Residue, then its C-alpha position, 0 to 999 in steps of 0.5 A: q137265130v143260131q148258126l152252127v159251124e162244124s169241123g174235125g171230120g176226116l178219114v181214119q183207120a180203125g182204132g184211131s181217133l177224131r175230135l169233132s167240134c161245133a161252134a154256135s153263134g147268134s142268139i144263144f139262151r142259157i137253157n139249151i142242148m147240144g149234140w151230135y147225130r149221124q147218118a150212114p148211107g141207107k140208114q136213118r139219122e140217129l142220136v150219137a150223144r147230147i149234152f145239156n147246158v148243166g152238163s148232163t149227157n146221154y150216149a147211144d149204146a153203140v158209142k158208150g165207152r168210146f165217145t165223149i161229148s163235152r162243151d165249153n160254155a164260154k165258147n158256145t162250143v160242143y166237142l165229140q171225142m171219138n176213140s177206138l173208131k170202128p168202120e161202123d162209125t162211118a157216117v156224116y155227123y151233124c151238130y144239133f142245137h136246141q134251146l128254149d127262148t125264155g121270152t116266148w117260151s118256145g123251143s128252136d132247133y138248128w142243124g149243122q151242115g154235117t162233117s164226114v167221118t170215114v173209118s177204114s178197116 
């Protein structure tokens, strides 16, 4: 069982920056993925960025060059640095955690409660 605690959302003007944080606790296995999804009103939830335990990353095309995902394995925390924010980035951002239990060889998914990001024009 894993718990995720998110922080860092808020209201910012276009061109500004925010940093989201998500700390995982509980039964953490080494092989895992942490990431961020977002969901705007009336739209499907979409992947923003993800990072593997070894440090490999993936980004949605819409945020490449503006957002940076990173992690601190000692703290079991993932960050999303969001720069040059645009109104279209407005959404609820959800932390995502997926891991492989190497005892049972089963995978588990966990979601944070969501943190709201609003970018004004």
